[in-house]
VEXROMI-56807 format. One record per atom (N, C-alpha, C, O): residue in one letter; x, z, y. Coordinates in steps of 0.05 Angstrom, whole numbers, padded with zeros to 5 digits, always signed. Atoms other than C-alpha are relative to their C-alpha. Layout:
% residues N
aXZY
...
***
This chain:
% residues 284
x+00017+00000-00024
x+00000+00000+00000
x+00017+00000+00025
x+00036+00016+00027
x-00015+00002-00024
x+00027-00020+00068
x-00004+00025+00018
x-00026+00037+00018
x+00003-00021-00021
x+00041+00033+00121
x-00014-00013+00024
x-00013-00037+00028
x+00013+00010-00024
x+00001+00026+00185
x+00020-00014+00018
x+00014-00035+00031
x-00021+00012-00017
x+00067+00010+00221
x+00007-00028-00009
x+00019-00043+00006
x-00006+00027+00010
x+00073-00052+00177
x-00024-00018+00001
x-00022-00041-00009
x+00025+00016-00001
x+00003-00077+00189
x-00004-00013+00027
x+00006-00004+00047
x+00007+00015-00024
x-00023-00128+00239
x-00030+00001+00004
x-00045-00006-00014
x+00029-00003-00006
x-00090-00115+00273
x-00006-00020+00022
x+00007-00021+00043
x+00010+00018-00021
x-00127-00169+00312
x-00026+00012+00011
x-00045+00016-00004
x+00023-00013-00012
x-00176-00137+00361
x-00011-00019+00021
x+00001-00023+00042
x+00012+00017-00020
x-00223-00184+00397
x-00012+00016+00023
x-00021+00039+00019
x+00011-00014-00022
x-00247-00166+00466
x+00015+00025+00007
x+00004+00047+00011
x-00017-00024-00003
x-00188-00119+00477
x+00012+00003+00027
x+00032+00016+00030
x-00010-00004-00027
x-00178-00124+00552
x-00016+00020+00016
x-00010+00025+00039
x+00017-00019-00014
x-00231-00073+00569
x-00015+00017-00021
x-00017+00010-00044
x+00018-00016+00016
x-00275-00018+00541
x+00011+00009-00027
x+00034+00017-00029
x-00007-00009+00027
x-00275+00000+00467
x+00023-00016-00012
x+00041-00005-00025
x-00021+00017+00011
x-00231-00059+00449
x+00028+00008+00010
x+00047+00010-00005
x-00026-00008-00012
x-00176-00039+00497
x+00009+00027-00010
x+00032+00031-00017
x-00007-00027+00010
x-00179+00034+00475
x+00008-00001-00029
x+00025+00014-00038
x-00007+00004+00028
x-00177+00012+00402
x+00028-00010-00003
x+00044+00000-00018
x-00027+00012+00000
x-00116-00030+00415
x+00021+00021+00007
x+00042+00023-00005
x-00018-00022-00009
x-00083+00029+00451
x+00005+00020-00022
x+00027+00028-00028
x-00003-00020+00021
x-00097+00078+00395
x+00016-00012-00024
x+00032+00003-00036
x-00015+00012+00021
x-00070+00029+00343
x+00029-00003+00007
x+00047+00002-00010
x-00027+00003-00009
x-00008+00016+00384
x+00014+00027+00000
x+00038+00029-00006
x-00012-00026+00000
x+00004+00091+00390
x+00010+00009-00027
x+00029+00024-00029
x-00009-00007+00027
x+00010+00097+00315
x+00019-00020-00012
x+00025-00020-00036
x-00022+00017+00009
x+00060+00041+00311
x-00008-00027-00012
x+00009-00041-00021
x+00008+00025+00012
x+00018-00018+00288
x+00007-00023+00018
x+00012-00020+00042
x-00002+00025-00016
x+00027-00090+00310
x-00029-00007+00008
x-00047-00008-00009
x+00027+00005-00010
x-00033-00106+00354
x-00001-00027+00014
x+00014-00033+00033
x+00005+00025-00013
x-00058-00175+00372
x-00024+00003+00018
x-00046+00009+00008
x+00021-00002-00019
x-00100-00174+00435
x-00015-00027+00002
x-00004-00048-00005
x+00015+00024-00006
x-00154-00223+00454
x-00016+00004+00026
x-00027+00026+00030
x+00016-00001-00024
x-00187-00239+00520
x-00004-00028+00011
x+00005-00047-00001
x+00005+00026-00012
x-00210-00295+00565
x+00021-00007+00021
x+00026-00031+00027
x-00018+00004-00023
x-00159-00286+00621
x+00029+00006-00009
x+00035+00028-00019
x-00028-00004+00005
x-00084-00295+00612
x+00011+00024+00016
x+00026+00040+00006
x-00010-00021-00018
x-00070-00249+00671
x-00009+00027-00010
x+00007+00046-00010
x+00010-00026+00009
x-00114-00194+00644
x+00013+00008-00027
x+00020+00031-00031
x-00013-00006+00026
x-00085-00199+00573
x+00029+00010+00005
x+00037+00029-00008
x-00028-00007-00005
x-00014-00195+00601
x+00001+00028+00013
x+00018+00044+00006
x+00001-00026-00013
x-00033-00135+00645
x-00006+00022-00020
x+00007+00043-00019
x+00007-00020+00020
x-00065-00098+00587
x+00023+00004-00020
x+00028+00026-00028
x-00022-00002+00018
x-00007-00114+00541
x+00023+00017+00012
x+00035+00033-00001
x-00021-00016-00013
x+00042-00086+00592
x-00008+00029+00002
x+00009+00047-00002
x+00009-00028-00002
x-00001-00024+00603
x+00003+00014-00027
x+00012+00037-00028
x-00002-00012+00026
x-00005-00010+00528
x+00029+00005-00008
x+00036+00026-00019
x-00028-00003+00005
x+00070-00021+00521
x+00011+00024+00015
x+00026+00041+00004
x-00011-00022-00016
x+00085+00027+00578
x-00011+00027-00009
x+00004+00047-00007
x+00012-00025+00008
x+00038+00080+00550
x+00008+00009-00028
x+00007+00033-00035
x-00006-00006+00028
x+00060+00076+00478
x+00029-00005-00009
x+00038+00006-00029
x-00027+00008+00008
x+00130+00047+00477
x+00000-00021-00022
x+00022-00029-00031
x+00003+00020+00021
x+00104-00003+00426
x+00003-00028+00012
x-00012-00035+00030
x-00005+00027-00010
x+00131-00073+00437
x-00012-00021-00018
x-00010-00045-00013
x+00011+00019+00020
x+00095-00104+00377
x-00029-00008+00009
x-00048-00002-00004
x+00026+00008-00012
x+00040-00134+00420
x+00002-00030+00008
x+00022-00040+00017
x+00003+00027-00009
x+00017-00205+00433
x-00030-00006+00004
x-00047+00011-00002
x+00028+00005-00006
x-00047-00240+00453
x-00007-00029-00004
x+00010-00047-00005
x+00011+00027+00001
x-00091-00301+00445
x-00024-00002+00019
x-00037+00018+00024
x+00021+00004-00019
x-00141-00330+00493
x-00023-00016-00012
x-00018-00035-00027
x+00024+00015+00008
x-00212-00354+00480
x-00024+00011+00014
x-00027+00035+00018
x+00026-00008-00011
x-00279-00354+00514
x-00020-00003-00022
x-00026-00025-00032
x+00017+00000+00024
x-00328-00334+00460
x-00028-00012+00006
x-00044-00014-00012
x+00024+00015-00005
x-00385-00370+00495
x+00003-00029-00007
x-00015-00045-00004
x-00006+00027+00008
x-00352-00434+00471
x+00010+00000-00029
x+00031+00011-00035
x-00010+00001+00027
x-00347-00448+00397
x+00025-00018-00003
x+00041-00014-00021
x-00024+00016-00001
x-00295-00501+00413
x+00024+00018+00005
x+00045+00015-00007
x-00022-00019-00006
x-00252-00445+00443
x+00005+00018-00023
x+00029+00024-00029
x-00004-00017+00023
x-00264-00400+00383
x+00015-00015-00022
x+00034-00004-00034
x-00013+00016+00020
x-00243-00456+00337
x+00030-00005+00007
x+00047-00004-00011
x-00028+00004-00009
x-00180-00469+00378
x+00016+00025-00004
x+00039+00024-00014
x-00014-00026+00004
x-00161-00395+00377
x+00005+00004-00029
x+00027+00012-00037
x-00004-00004+00029
x-00172-00391+00302
x+00023-00017-00011
x+00038-00009-00027
x-00022+00018+00009
x-00126-00451+00292
x+00027+00011+00009
x+00046+00010-00006
x-00025-00010-00010
x-00072-00421+00336
x+00008+00025-00015
x+00032+00028-00023
x-00007-00024+00015
x-00076-00354+00300
x+00009-00007-00028
x+00029+00003-00038
x-00007+00008+00027
x-00075-00387+00232
x+00028-00013-00002
x+00043-00009-00021
x-00026+00014+00000
x-00014-00429+00251
x+00023+00018+00007
x+00045+00014-00003
x-00022-00017-00010
x+00026-00373+00283
x+00002+00027-00014
x+00023+00040-00013
x-00001-00026+00013
x+00007-00311+00243
x-00001-00003-00030
x-00021-00014-00040
x+00000+00002+00029
x+00026-00307+00170
x-00015+00024-00012
x-00020+00024-00036
x+00012-00025+00010
x-00008-00239+00165
x-00020+00011+00020
x-00013+00014+00043
x+00020-00016-00015
x-00071-00206+00190
x-00012+00020-00020
x-00026+00012-00038
x+00010-00020+00019
x-00087-00141+00155
x-00028+00010+00007
x-00044+00016-00011
x+00026-00009-00008
x-00147-00121+00196
x-00010-00016+00024
x+00004-00019+00044
x+00013+00015-00022
x-00193-00164+00239
x-00023+00018+00010
x-00041+00025-00005
x+00020-00016-00013
x-00235-00123+00287
x-00016-00017+00020
x-00006-00024+00041
x+00017+00017-00017
x-00292-00164+00316
x-00015+00018+00019
x-00037+00029+00013
x+00011-00018-00020
x-00306-00124+00378
x-00012-00014+00025
x-00030-00004+00038
x+00008+00014-00024
x-00316-00176+00433
x-00031-00004+00000
x-00043-00011-00021
x+00029+00004-00002
x-00387-00181+00458
x-00010+00005+00029
x+00005+00014+00046
x+00012-00005-00026
x-00434-00178+00517
x-00026+00016-00005
x-00039+00014-00026
x+00024-00016+00002
x-00491-00129+00530
x-00024-00016+00010
x-00024-00040+00012
x+00025+00012-00009
x-00561-00142+00555
x+00001-00009+00029
x-00016-00025+00037
x+00001+00005-00029
x-00541-00146+00628
x-00022+00016+00012
x-00033+00035+00001
x+00022-00014-00014
x-00593-00124+00678
x-00026-00005-00015
x-00034-00028-00019
x+00024+00003+00017
x-00656-00110+00638
x-00023-00013+00016
x-00042-00023+00004
x+00021+00013-00016
x-00698-00136+00696
x+00002-00030+00002
x-00016-00044+00011
x-00004+00029-00001
x-00668-00205+00689
x-00012-00013-00025
x+00000-00011-00047
x+00014+00012+00023
x-00716-00244+00645
x+00007-00029-00004
x-00007-00043-00019
x-00008+00028+00003
x-00681-00311+00652
x+00019-00002-00023
x+00039+00012-00024
x-00018+00004+00022
x-00649-00336+00589
x+00026-00011+00009
x+00027-00028+00027
x-00027+00011-00005
x-00574-00349+00591
x+00009-00015-00025
x+00001-00008-00047
x-00008+00017+00022
x-00540-00401+00549
x+00031-00001-00003
x+00045+00001+00017
x-00028+00004+00005
x-00472-00410+00517
x+00008-00029+00007
x-00010-00045+00014
x-00009+00027-00006
x-00430-00472+00529
x-00010-00021-00020
x-00010-00045-00014
x+00011+00018+00021
x-00460-00501+00465
x-00030-00002+00002
x-00043-00015-00014
x+00029+00001-00003
x-00531-00490+00490
x-00016+00020-00015
x-00040+00017-00017
x+00014-00021+00016
x-00547-00430+00447
x-00006+00024+00018
x+00007+00028+00038
x+00005-00025-00014
x-00578-00365+00471
x+00026+00016+00002
x+00039+00020-00019
x-00027-00010-00005
x-00518-00330+00501
x+00008+00024-00017
x+00030+00024-00028
x-00008-00024+00015
x-00519-00263+00467
x+00002-00006-00030
x+00020+00005-00044
x-00002+00008+00028
x-00532-00293+00398
x+00026-00015-00004
x+00039-00012-00025
x-00024+00016+00003
x-00474-00341+00410
x+00025+00018+00002
x+00043+00015-00015
x-00025-00015-00004
x-00422-00291+00436
x+00002+00023-00020
x+00023+00028-00031
x-00001-00024+00017
x-00441-00229+00395
x-00001-00006-00030
x+00006+00010-00046
x+00004+00006+00028
x-00456-00265+00330
x+00014-00026-00009
x+00031-00025-00027
x-00011+00026+00010
x-00438-00339+00323
x+00030-00001+00004
x+00044-00011-00014
x-00029+00001-00004
x-00368-00330+00353
x+00015+00016-00021
x+00034+00005-00033
x-00014-00014+00021
x-00346-00274+00306
x-00005-00012-00028
x+00013-00011-00045
x+00005+00013+00025
x-00380-00310+00248
x+00020-00023-00004
x+00033-00024-00025
x-00018+00023+00002
x-00339-00373+00261
x+00029+00009-00002
x+00044-00001-00019
x-00028-00009+00000
x-00274-00337+00277
x+00008+00012-00027
x+00029+00006-00038
x-00006-00013+00025
x-00278-00295+00215
x+00003-00020-00023
x+00021-00018-00039
x+00000+00020+00021
x-00294-00353+00169
x+00026-00016+00001
x+00037-00023-00020
x-00024+00017-00003
x-00235-00392+00197
x+00026+00015-00005
x+00047+00003-00008
x-00024-00017+00005
x-00187-00333+00188
x+00001+00012-00028
x+00019+00027-00035
x+00002-00012+00026
x-00207-00316+00117
x+00025-00006-00018
x+00033+00011-00033
x-00024+00006+00016
x-00147-00352+00086
x+00023+00018+00007
x+00038+00027-00010
x-00022-00018-00009
x-00099-00311+00128
x-00006+00028-00009
x+00013+00042-00017
x+00008-00027+00009
x-00137-00247+00112
x+00005+00003-00030
x+00014+00023-00040
x-00004-00001+00029
x-00135-00264+00038
x+00030+00001-00006
x+00038+00016-00025
x-00029-00001+00005
x-00060-00277+00041
x+00012+00027+00007
x+00034+00034-00003
x-00010-00027-00008
x-00052-00207+00072
x-00013+00022-00016
x-00008+00046-00010
x+00016-00020+00013
x-00097-00171+00023
x+00018+00021-00014
x+00040+00015-00023
x+00027-00009-00008
x-00116-00116+00015
x-00003+00000+00030
x+00013+00012+00045
x+00005+00002-00028
x-00146-00130+00083
x-00028+00009+00007
x-00045+00013-00011
x+00026-00010-00008
x-00205-00108+00124
x-00011-00017+00023
x+00003-00027+00040
x+00014+00012-00022
x-00257-00138+00170
x-00019+00022+00010
x-00035+00033-00005
x+00017-00020-00013
x-00292-00090+00219
x-00016-00014+00022
x-00005-00026+00040
x+00018+00012-00020
x-00352-00114+00259
x-00013+00022+00016
x-00026+00040+00005
x+00012-00020-00018
x-00373-00073+00319
x-00029-00008+00006
x-00033-00027+00021
x+00029+00006-00002
x-00449-00073+00316
x-00013+00020+00019
x-00001+00028+00039
x+00015-00019-00018
x-00501-00026+00347
x-00023+00012-00015
x-00033+00001-00035
x+00024-00013+00011
x-00555+00023+00330
x-00025-00014+00010
x-00047-00011-00002
x+00022+00016-00010
x-00599-00022+00372
x-00003-00026-00016
x+00015-00043-00015
x+00003+00023+00017
x-00627-00075+00325
x-00029-00010+00002
x-00048+00005+00005
x+00026+00012-00001
x-00685-00124+00327
x-00002-00021-00022
x+00016-00037-00025
x+00004+00019+00021
x-00713-00163+00269
x+00000-00029+00010
x-00008-00034+00032
x-00005+00028-00008
x-00697-00237+00270
x-00022-00018-00010
x-00030-00017-00034
x+00019+00021+00007
x-00749-00293+00270
x+00015-00026+00001
x+00023-00036+00022
x-00015+00025+00002
x-00714-00356+00246
x-00013-00023+00015
x-00001-00043+00020
x+00014+00021-00016
x-00767-00397+00282
x+00002+00005+00030
x-00008-00011+00046
x-00002-00006-00028
x-00750-00364+00348
x+00027+00015+00006
x+00028+00033+00022
x-00026-00013-00003
x-00676-00345+00343
x+00010-00002+00029
x+00022+00017+00039
x-00009+00003-00027
x-00661-00373+00412
x-00019+00012+00021
x-00014+00010+00045
x+00019-00015-00017
x-00719-00333+00440
x-00012-00016+00022
x-00015-00008+00045
x+00015+00016-00019
x-00754-00390+00474
x-00027+00013+00007
x-00037+00010+00029
x+00025-00014-00004
x-00816-00347+00466
x+00006+00030+00004
x+00022+00041-00010
x-00001-00029-00005
x-00822-00276+00494
x+00029+00010+00003
x+00037+00029-00009
x-00028-00008-00005
x-00750-00271+00519
x+00002+00026+00014
x-00012+00032+00033
x-00007-00025-00013
x-00723-00203+00535
x+00030+00004-00005
x+00039+00001-00027
x-00029-00002+00004
x-00648-00191+00547
x+00008+00022-00020
x+00028+00018-00034
x-00008-00021+00018
x-00646-00126+00508
x-00007-00008-00029
x+00008-00002-00048
x+00007+00011+00027
x-00683-00159+00449
x+00022-00020-00009
x+00029-00020-00032
x-00021+00020+00007
x-00631-00215+00452
x+00025+00015-00010
x+00038+00006-00029
x-00023-00016+00008
x-00575-00163+00448
x-00004+00012-00028
x+00013+00010-00045
x+00005-00014+00025
x-00607-00124+00391
x-00002-00020-00023
x+00008-00014-00045
x+00002+00021+00021
x-00622-00188+00352
x+00028-00009-00009
x+00034-00012-00032
x-00027+00009+00006
x-00549-00210+00357
x+00015+00021-00016
x+00032+00013-00033
x-00014-00021+00015
x-00525-00143+00331
x-00010+00003-00028
x+00005+00009-00047
x+00011+00000+00027
x-00572-00143+00272
x+00011-00024-00016
x+00017-00022-00040
x-00012+00023+00013
x-00547-00213+00256
x+00028+00006-00009
x+00036-00002-00031
x-00027-00007+00007
x-00476-00186+00256
x+00001+00019-00023
x+00019+00017-00041
x+00002-00018+00022
x-00496-00131+00209
x-00007-00015-00026
x+00005-00010-00047
x+00007+00016+00023
x-00529-00181+00162
x+00024-00016-00010
x+00029-00019-00034
x-00025+00015+00007
x-00465-00223+00164
x+00019+00019-00015
x+00032+00010-00034
x-00018-00020+00013
x-00425-00160+00146
x-00008+00004-00029
x+00009+00002-00047
x+00009-00005+00027
x-00468-00146+00085
x+00003-00024-00018
x+00012-00022-00041
x-00001+00024+00016
x-00470-00218+00061
x+00029-00008-00006
x+00036-00016-00028
x-00028+00007+00004
x-00396-00231+00071
x+00013+00019-00020
x+00029+00011-00036
x-00011-00019+00019
x-00379-00167+00034
x-00007-00008-00029
x+00009-00006-00047
x+00008+00009+00026
x-00419-00193-00025
x+00016-00024-00009
x+00025-00026-00032
x-00014+00025+00006
x-00385-00261-00023
x+00030+00005-00005
x+00043-00011-00019
x-00029-00005+00003
x-00315-00230-00019
x+00007+00022-00020
x+00029+00032-00020
x-00004-00022+00019
x-00323-00179-00075
x+00025-00003-00016
x+00039+00017-00023
x-00023+00004+00017
x-00268-00211-00115
x+00026-00006+00015
x+00046-00013+00003
x-00022+00009-00016
x-00221-00225-00057
x+00018+00023+00011
x+00037+00017+00025
x-00016-00022-00010
x-00194-00155-00042
x+00000+00002+00031
x+00020+00009+00043
x+00004-00002-00029
x-00221-00159+00029
x-00026+00016+00004
x-00047+00008-00006
x+00024-00016-00005
x-00270-00105+00052
x-00011-00007+00027
x+00003-00016+00045
x+00014+00007-00024
x-00322-00117+00105
x-00020+00022+00007
x-00039+00027-00009
x+00018-00021-00009
x-00357-00061+00143
x-00007-00003+00030
x+00007-00017+00044
x+00008+00002-00028
x-00392-00052+00209
x-00008+00028+00010
x-00012+00047-00007
x+00006-00026-00010
x-00408+00006+00255
x-00014-00001+00027
x-00011-00020+00042
x+00009-00007-00027
x-00445+00033+00315
x+00020+00020+00011
x+00021+00043+00001
x-00022-00018-00010
x-00388+00064+00356
x-00009+00024+00016
x+00006+00042+00020
x+00011-00022-00017
x-00433+00110+00397
x-00019-00011+00020
x-00019-00034+00027
x+00021+00008-00019
x-00490+00109+00446
x+00008+00005+00029
x+00020+00025+00035
x-00004-00002-00029
x-00485+00097+00521
x+00028+00008+00007
x+00033+00025+00023
x-00028-00005-00006
x-00410+00096+00521
x+00006-00011+00028
x-00006-00030+00037
x-00006+00006-00028
x-00378+00091+00589
x+00017-00026+00001
x+00040-00026+00008
x-00013+00027-00001
x-00362+00016+00585
x-00014-00017+00021
x-00036-00012+00030
x+00011+00019-00019
x-00373-00041+00632
x-00026-00012-00010
x-00045-00016+00005
x+00025+00011+00012
x-00425-00069+00584
x-00024+00018+00004
x-00045+00008+00012
x+00022-00019-00003
x-00467-00006+00587
x-00007+00003+00030
x-00030+00003+00037
x+00005-00004-00029
x-00459+00003+00662
x-00014-00023+00013
x-00029-00020+00032
x+00014+00024-00011
x-00484-00068+00675
x-00030+00001-00007
x-00046-00011+00007
x+00028-00001+00009
x-00549-00051+00638
x-00015+00023+00012
x-00038+00020+00021
x+00013-00024-00009
x-00565+00020+00658
x+00020+00017+00017
x+00044+00015+00012
x-00018-00016-00017
x-00537+00069+00710
x+00011+00025-00013
x+00027+00039-00002
x-00008-00024+00013
x-00527+00124+00659
x+00019-00007-00024
x+00012-00023-00041
x-00019+00004+00022
x-00466+00125+00613
x+00015+00026-00003
x+00030+00035+00015
x-00012-00026+00003
x-00442+00190+00584
x+00018+00003-00025
x+00031+00023-00029
x-00017-00002+00024
x-00407+00174+00518
x+00028-00008+00006
x+00034-00023+00025
x-00028+00005-00004
x-00332+00172+00512
x+00009-00026-00013
x+00004-00030-00037
x-00011+00025+00011
x-00299+00104+00503
x+00021+00008-00021
x+00024-00006-00041
x-00021-00008+00018
x-00242+00141+00469
x-00012+00008-00028
x-00001+00001-00048
x+00012-00007+00026
x-00289+00170+00416
x-00011-00024-00014
x-00010-00026-00039
x+00009+00025+00012
x-00320+00102+00405
x+00022-00015-00014
x+00019-00025-00036
x-00023+00014+00012
x-00252+00071+00393
x+00010+00015-00024
x+00020+00003-00044
x-00009-00016+00022
x-00234+00129+00347
x-00016-00007-00025
x-00005-00007-00048
x+00017+00007+00023
x-00293+00110+00302
x+00008-00028-00011
x+00009-00032-00035
x-00009+00027+00009
x-00269+00037+00300
x+00026+00003-00015
x+00030-00009-00036
x-00026-00004+00013
x-00198+00059+00283
x-00003+00013-00027
x+00011+00006-00046
x+00005-00013+00025
x-00225+00104+00229
x-00007-00020-00022
x+00004-00019-00044
x+00008+00021+00020
x-00258+00045+00194
x+00024-00018-00006
x+00025-00030-00028
x-00022+00019+00003
x-00195+00004+00204
x+00023+00011-00016
x+00037-00005-00029
x-00024-00010+00013
x-00143+00051+00175
x-00005+00022-00021
x+00014+00028-00036
x+00005-00023+00017
x-00176+00108+00136
x+00004-00008-00030
x-00008-00027-00040
x-00006+00006+00028
x-00149+00109+00064
x-00024+00006-00017
x-00027-00006-00038
x+00023-00006+00016
x-00214+00139+00039
x-00020-00023+00000
x-00039-00024-00017
x+00017+00023-00001
x-00247+00073+00057
x+00013-00025-00013
x+00004-00048-00010
x-00015+00022+00011
x-00197+00030+00018
x-00018-00019-00016
x-00013-00043-00015
x+00016+00017+00018
x-00250+00004-00031
x-00030+00000+00008
x-00047-00009-00007
x+00028+00000-00010
x-00313+00014+00011
x-00006-00026+00015
x+00009-00033+00033
x+00007+00026-00013
x-00347-00051+00031
x-00030-00004+00002
x-00045+00008-00014
x+00028+00006-00003
x-00413-00077+00055
x-00017+00023+00011
x-00040+00026+00003
x+00013-00024-00009
x-00431-00013+00092
x-00003+00000+00031
x+00013-00014+00045
x+00004-00005-00028
x-00457+00006+00161
x+00004+00029+00006
x-00005+00047-00008
x-00006-00027-00008
x-00431+00068+00196
x-00011+00006+00028
x-00008-00011+00046
x+00007-00010-00026
x-00461+00107+00253
x+00023+00018+00008
x+00025+00041-00002
x-00026-00012-00006
x-00395+00127+00284
x+00016+00002-00026
x+00024-00019-00037
x-00017-00002+00024
x-00357+00154+00223
x-00016+00007-00025
x-00005+00011-00047
x+00017-00007+00022
x-00417+00168+00178
x-00016-00024-00010
x-00028-00038+00006
x+00015+00022+00011
x-00448+00117+00131
x-00030+00005+00006
x-00040+00027+00004
x+00027-00003-00008
x-00519+00103+00153
x-00016-00025-00009
x-00006-00042-00023
x+00018+00022+00008
x-00579+00056+00145
x-00007-00017+00025
x-00005-00007+00048
x+00008+00018-00022
x-00602-00003+00187
x-00028-00011-00004
x-00042-00002-00023
x+00026+00012+00003
x-00664-00044+00197
x-00004-00012-00028
x+00014-00026-00037
x+00004+00010+00027
x-00695-00061+00129
x+00005-00030-00004
x+00011-00039-00026
x-00004+00029+00003
x-00690-00136+00143
x+00029-00006-00009
x+00033-00026-00023
x-00028+00005+00007
x-00614-00130+00134
x+00005+00002-00030
x+00025-00008-00040
x-00003-00003+00029
x-00624-00112+00060
x-00014-00021-00016
x-00014-00021-00041
x+00013+00022+00013
x-00663-00175+00045
x+00020-00023-00003
x+00026-00038+00015
x-00021+00019+00004
x-00611-00219+00013
x-00009-00029+00003
x+00006-00046+00012
x+00010+00027-00004
x-00655-00281+00013
x+00000-00007+00030
x+00008-00030+00037
x+00000+00006-00028
x-00663-00275+00088
x+00029-00002+00010
x+00035-00019+00027
x-00028+00002-00009
x-00588-00262+00097
x+00012-00027-00007
x+00027-00038+00009
x-00010+00026+00008
x-00573-00325+00059
x-00011-00023+00018
x+00003-00041+00025
x+00012+00020-00018
x-00621-00365+00103
x+00014+00001+00027
x+00020-00019+00039
x-00014-00003-00025
x-00587-00336+00165
x+00028-00011-00002
x+00038-00024+00016
x-00027+00011+00005
x-00519-00354+00135
x+00000-00030+00002
x+00017-00042+00016
x+00001+00029+00000
x-00539-00426+00124
x-00006-00010+00028
x+00006-00031+00036
x+00006+00007-00028
x-00569-00430+00194
x+00025+00002+00017
x+00030-00014+00035
x-00025-00005-00016
x-00504-00402+00223
x+00021-00021-00006
x+00034-00031+00012
x-00019+00022+00007
x-00462-00453+00185
x-00008-00026+00014
x+00009-00040+00024
x+00009+00024-00014
x-00505-00508+00215
x+00006+00001+00030
x+00016-00018+00041
x-00005-00003-00029
x-00500-00481+00286
x+00030-00002+00007
x+00037-00013+00028
x-00029+00000-00005
x-00424-00472+00281
x+00014-00024-00011
x+00037-00029-00007
x-00011+00023+00014
x-00414-00536+00241
x+00024+00008-00017
x+00045-00006-00016
x-00022-00011+00016
x-00370-00496+00194
x+00010-00019-00021
x+00033-00019-00027
x-00008+00018+00022
x-00371-00549+00140
x+00020-00021+00010
x+00034-00033-00007
x-00019+00020-00010
x-00330-00594+00186
x+00029+00011+00002
x+00047-00005+00007
x-00027-00012-00003
x-00271-00545+00186
x+00015-00002-00026
x+00006+00005-00047
x-00019+00001+00022
x-00213-00558+00140
x+00016+00025-00001
x+00026+00034+00020
x-00018-00023+00002
x-00175-00499+00113
x-00014+00027+00000
x+00000+00048-00004
x+00013-00026+00002
x-00228-00445+00115
x-00004+00007-00029
x-00006-00011-00046
x+00003-00009+00028
x-00237-00404+00052
x-00028-00006-00009
x-00047+00004+00003
x+00027+00007+00010
x-00295-00433+00013
x-00011+00023-00017
x+00001+00031-00037
x+00012-00023+00015
x-00341-00376-00010
x-00029-00005-00004
x-00043+00011-00016
***
């Protein structure tokens, strides 16, 4: 079993909030941390800050705007070409509901409902395209940062053309990510790659929360600690396909346990991301 100091962690959305704090905590214990963000300047500033605070120089970054599947695909290719090892992929990047009073739908660069695209389709595509690298690094882990806020998905109204609400859009995207976690865990049972997801905490003091509501009282540090726990805890070495409320295994919306529906969502996601067109992804 590798020591943490010998492992490489890729943390998406790591220039702010929980992602940044997760990267900091991993760097403090000597791991190699790959950052991700949209801005080169911000990535470089965060990398320098983490280095100054931890003394860890094993830091690098990749750029991608997760509202663009083309950008996600480009980043995955760059990571696959340059990284021979990824021990833990932490899909943390995401956007919240924004101002709850804003009832206008927002769209990704591909024309999809924005929260479904950024919070679900982007990590779905990135993970699928990095599976070969994760397999080569096994035993490896995939951690998806989800939420206790979940809304059942209607496949006839995924883009919420009817009855749009920004918080519903957010909750739907997080339940989709949970379903992906469960289904991917099933498909990877023989690959020595575990897949789990978590709710890191409620009303954490992050930019995402502050944009939605004026009250934020949870600690970002505690939220990141829950993510790191799933990423490195030895007691979770063989645990897969689970949802955690912070550090405790918990239950989610019953729809997530419907494997027929999960498979339909998977097929729909493959269509939206055009995954079949990608060469080199692990066929599962």
